[in-house]
C-alpha positions in Angstrom: 113.2 -70.7 -16.5 111.2 -71.7 -13.4 108.0 -70.0 -14.4 105.5 -70.5 -17.2 105.7 -67.5 -19.6 102.8 -65.8 -21.3 103.1 -65.3 -25.1 100.8 -62.9 -26.9 100.0 -64.4 -30.4 98.7 -61.1 -31.8 102.0 -60.2 -33.5 102.1 -63.7 -35.1 98.6 -63.3 -36.6 99.5 -59.8 -37.7 101.6 -61.3 -40.4 104.6 -59.0 -40.0 108.0 -60.8 -40.2 109.4 -59.2 -37.1 106.4 -60.0 -34.9 106.2 -63.6 -36.1 110.0 -64.0 -35.5 109.6 -62.6 -32.0 106.7 -65.0 -31.1 108.6 -67.9 -32.5 111.7 -67.1 -30.4 109.5 -66.8 -27.3 107.9 -70.2 -28.0 111.3 -71.8 -28.6 112.6 -70.5 -25.3 109.5 -71.6 -23.3 109.6 -75.1 -24.8 113.3 -75.6 -24.3 113.2 -74.5 -20.7 109.9 -75.5 -19.2 107.7 -77.1 -21.9 104.7 -74.9 -21.1 103.4 -71.5 -22.0 100.2 -69.5 -21.8 99.0 -67.9 -25.0 96.7 -64.8 -25.4 95.6 -63.2 -28.6 94.5 -66.6 -29.9 91.1 -65.5 -31.3 88.9 -68.2 -29.8 85.7 -66.7 -28.4 85.4 -66.8 -24.7 81.7 -67.2 -25.0 82.0 -70.4 -26.9 84.3 -71.9 -24.2 81.8 -71.0 -21.5 78.9 -72.4 -23.5 80.7 -75.7 -23.9 81.5 -75.7 -20.2 77.8 -75.0 -19.3 76.5 -77.8 -21.5 79.1 -80.2 -20.1 77.9 -79.4 -16.6 74.4 -80.3 -17.6 75.7 -83.7 -18.9 77.7 -84.4 -15.8 74.7 -83.5 -13.6 72.7 -86.4 -15.2 72.0 -89.5 -13.0 74.8 -92.1 -13.2 72.5 -94.6 -14.9 71.8 -92.1 -17.7 75.5 -91.4 -18.2 76.3 -95.1 -18.1 74.6 -95.4 -21.6 77.6 -93.5 -22.9 80.3 -95.2 -20.9 83.7 -95.7 -22.5 87.3 -96.5 -21.7 90.5 -94.4 -22.3 90.9 -93.8 -26.1 87.2 -94.2 -26.8 84.4 -91.7 -27.2 81.8 -91.0 -24.6 81.7 -90.9 -20.8 84.8 -92.1 -18.8 83.4 -92.7 -15.3 85.4 -92.1 -12.2 88.0 -94.8 -11.6 88.9 -95.8 -15.2 92.0 -93.7 -15.6 95.2 -93.2 -13.6 97.7 -91.0 -15.5 100.6 -91.7 -13.1 100.9 -95.2 -14.7 102.1 -93.5 -17.9 105.5 -92.9 -16.1 105.5 -96.2 -14.3 104.1 -94.8 -11.0 101.2 -96.9 -9.6 98.6 -94.5 -8.2 95.0 -94.6 -7.2 92.6 -93.7 -10.0 92.4 -90.0 -10.9 89.6 -88.0 -9.2 87.7 -87.0 -12.2 85.1 -87.9 -14.7 85.4 -87.2 -18.4 83.4 -86.7 -21.6 85.6 -87.4 -24.6 85.2 -86.6 -28.3 87.7 -86.5 -31.1 88.5 -87.0 -34.8 85.8 -89.0 -36.5 86.7 -88.8 -40.3 88.3 -92.2 -41.2 91.2 -92.4 -43.6 90.2 -95.8 -45.1 92.7 -98.0 -43.3 90.6 -100.2 -41.1 93.0 -100.9 -38.3 93.9 -97.2 -38.1 90.3 -96.0 -38.3 89.3 -98.4 -35.5 91.9 -96.9 -33.1 91.9 -93.2 -34.1 88.7 -92.2 -36.0 85.8 -93.5 -33.9 82.3 -92.1 -34.2 81.5 -89.5 -31.6 78.8 -90.2 -29.1 76.2 -87.4 -28.5 74.0 -87.5 -25.4 70.4 -87.1 -26.4 69.7 -85.5 -22.9 72.0 -82.5 -23.8 71.4 -82.0 -27.5 73.2 -78.7 -27.7 76.5 -80.4 -26.8 77.0 -81.7 -30.3 76.7 -78.3 -32.0 78.9 -76.6 -29.4 81.6 -79.2 -29.4 81.6 -79.4 -33.2 82.3 -75.6 -33.3 84.9 -75.9 -30.5 86.7 -78.7 -32.2 87.0 -76.7 -35.4 88.5 -73.8 -33.4 90.9 -76.1 -31.6 92.0 -77.8 -34.9 92.7 -74.4 -36.4 94.6 -73.1 -33.4 96.6 -76.3 -32.9 97.5 -76.4 -36.6 98.7 -72.8 -36.4 100.8 -73.6 -33.3 102.5 -76.3 -35.3 103.4 -73.7 -37.8 104.8 -71.5 -35.0 106.8 -74.5 -33.8 108.4 -75.0 -37.2 109.3 -71.3 -37.4 110.8 -71.6 -33.9 113.1 -74.3 -35.2 114.0 -72.5 -38.3 112.6 -75.2 -40.6 110.0 -75.0 -43.3 106.8 -73.6 -41.8 104.7 -76.5 -43.0 107.1 -79.2 -41.7 104.8 -80.4 -38.9 101.5 -79.1 -40.4 102.0 -81.1 -43.6 102.2 -84.2 -41.5 99.0 -83.3 -39.7 96.7 -82.8 -42.7 94.5 -85.7 -41.5 95.4 -85.8 -37.8 94.1 -87.8 -34.9 93.0 -85.7 -31.9 91.0 -86.1 -28.8 89.2 -83.6 -26.6 88.5 -84.4 -23.0 86.1 -82.4 -20.9 87.2 -83.2 -17.4 85.0 -82.6 -14.3 86.9 -82.5 -11.1 84.3 -83.1 -8.3 84.5 -81.2 -5.0 86.0 -82.6 -1.8 82.5 -82.6 -0.3 81.5 -85.2 -2.9 84.6 -87.5 -3.2 85.8 -87.4 0.4 89.4 -87.4 1.5 91.8 -88.5 -1.3 93.8 -91.6 -0.9 97.6 -91.3 -0.4 99.1 -90.3 -3.7 95.7 -89.6 -5.4 95.3 -86.6 -7.6 92.6 -85.1 -9.8 95.2 -86.1 -12.5 98.3 -87.9 -11.5 101.8 -86.8 -12.6 102.4 -87.5 -16.3 103.5 -86.2 -19.6 101.2 -85.8 -22.6 101.7 -88.0 -25.6 101.1 -86.1 -28.8 102.3 -82.9 -30.4 100.5 -79.9 -28.7 97.9 -79.8 -26.0 95.5 -76.8 -25.7 94.0 -76.4 -22.3 91.2 -74.1 -21.2 91.1 -74.2 -17.4 89.5 -72.5 -14.5 91.1 -70.8 -11.6 91.2 -73.2 -8.6 93.0 -74.2 -5.4 93.3 -77.8 -6.6 94.8 -76.7 -9.9 97.6 -77.4 -12.4 101.2 -77.8 -11.4 104.3 -78.1 -13.6 107.6 -79.9 -12.8 110.6 -77.7 -13.3 114.2 -78.5 -14.3 115.1 -77.8 -10.7 112.9 -80.7 -9.6 110.2 -78.5 -8.0 106.4 -78.5 -8.6 105.2 -75.0 -9.3 101.6 -73.7 -9.8 100.9 -72.8 -13.4 99.7 -69.2 -13.6 96.2 -68.4 -14.4 95.5 -65.6 -16.9 91.9 -64.9 -17.9 91.1 -65.6 -21.6 94.3 -67.5 -22.1 95.1 -71.1 -23.1 97.7 -73.2 -21.4 99.9 -74.9 -24.0 102.3 -77.7 -23.6 103.9 -80.2 -25.9 103.7 -84.0 -25.7 106.2 -86.8 -25.9 105.9 -87.3 -29.7 106.8 -83.7 -30.5 109.7 -83.7 -28.0 111.0 -86.9 -29.6 110.6 -85.2 -33.0 112.8 -82.3 -32.0 115.4 -84.7 -30.6 114.6 -83.5 -27.1 115.4 -79.9 -27.9 112.0 -79.2 -26.4 110.6 -80.6 -23.1 107.5 -82.8 -22.7 107.1 -81.7 -19.1 105.5 -83.6 -16.2 102.5 -82.0 -14.8 99.6 -82.9 -12.5 96.3 -81.5 -11.2 96.2 -81.3 -7.4 93.5 -83.1 -5.4 90.6 -81.1 -4.0 91.8 -79.0 -1.1 90.2 -78.8 2.4 90.4 -75.0 2.1 87.9 -75.2 -0.8 85.6 -78.2 0.0 83.0 -77.2 -2.6 85.4 -76.4 -5.4 84.3 -78.0 -8.7 86.3 -77.4 -11.8 85.7 -78.1 -15.5 88.7 -78.2 -17.9 88.5 -78.4 -21.7 91.6 -80.2 -22.9 92.4 -80.7 -26.6 95.1 -83.2 -27.4 96.5 -82.8 -30.9 98.6 -85.3 -32.6 99.4 -85.8 -36.4 98.6 -88.2 -39.1 98.6 -91.7 -37.4 100.6 -93.1 -40.3 103.3 -90.4 -40.1 106.8 -91.5 -39.6 108.4 -89.5 -36.8 112.1 -89.1 -37.2 114.0 -86.9 -34.7 115.6 -83.8 -36.1 119.4 -84.0 -35.7 121.9 -81.3 -34.7 122.0 -78.4 -34.6 118.2 -78.6 -33.9 118.0 -81.7 -31.8 120.2 -83.2 -29.1 119.2 -86.9 -29.2 118.6 -89.2 -32.2 115.8 -91.6 -31.8 114.8 -94.4 -34.1 112.0 -93.5 -36.5 108.6 -94.5 -35.2 105.1 -94.6 -36.6 102.9 -92.1 -34.7 100.0 -94.6 -34.2 102.3 -97.3 -32.7 103.9 -94.8 -30.4 100.7 -93.2 -29.1 98.8 -96.5 -28.6 101.5 -97.8 -26.4 101.2 -94.7 -24.2 97.4 -94.8 -24.0 97.3 -98.4 -23.0 99.6 -97.6 -20.1 97.1 -95.3 -18.3 94.0 -97.4 -18.7 92.9 -99.0 -15.4 
């Protein structure tokens, strides 16, 4: 498969066995062959996504000194200024910093283990200059948590195991949502050699749910044939991919696929894009042990989710 398929989730949510089995089989095929899919029929209101994007634009339009009050580094909550993240380092490729700025929120309900809470359940930061952002993102995070949790149920069904296998290990999960602003070429100037809006990388957790805009400098996916292809854009869809942790969990039956966001293109010098990216994980204390044959192909040593993910996050921090 050298294209990203579109899967309609409507039959899954209908509850009929045949429809659910058909969706599960489509997801299994997509994750085995390319690691990405687009989903429609997900039930998340388009108006909410656009309201979040509009509020984020108001935040990003603030003067730098105002945004600096909320400055953070990778893994924290708040504003990640341009220059603090280079995703290419996650795969050992030194690259210039990614051409973006980010507002990050995430899971904030502690589990009562101080060292885990300090890494994964930080208090969110809400800019007083854009008060509506808190209400909108709280609603959006609830929608994402519900959808991502359901996608883990789909994943279990796709593997023919108990449908709560993954979800039961994500009843108090860590997750992060990044709102990425990709500035236009007219603002950032010509990119350095090897510089991207987001450098080539794989994601780290279980499932990623991306709401993106159509753009020239958009998302590309790396195929099994060693080619970069443009991910298709379908209105009112989410782009879904899995991360390294879930690939490891399935014994590499499924692919955690390299992807990148192209730098701004000279053909569209004023193109500015806003992406909403929800990175779902699982309980930080969960022990992840790869599923053996006939499900998986590779047996990895068991690993604690928190330890595995922290090592990945530290690699991309500039």
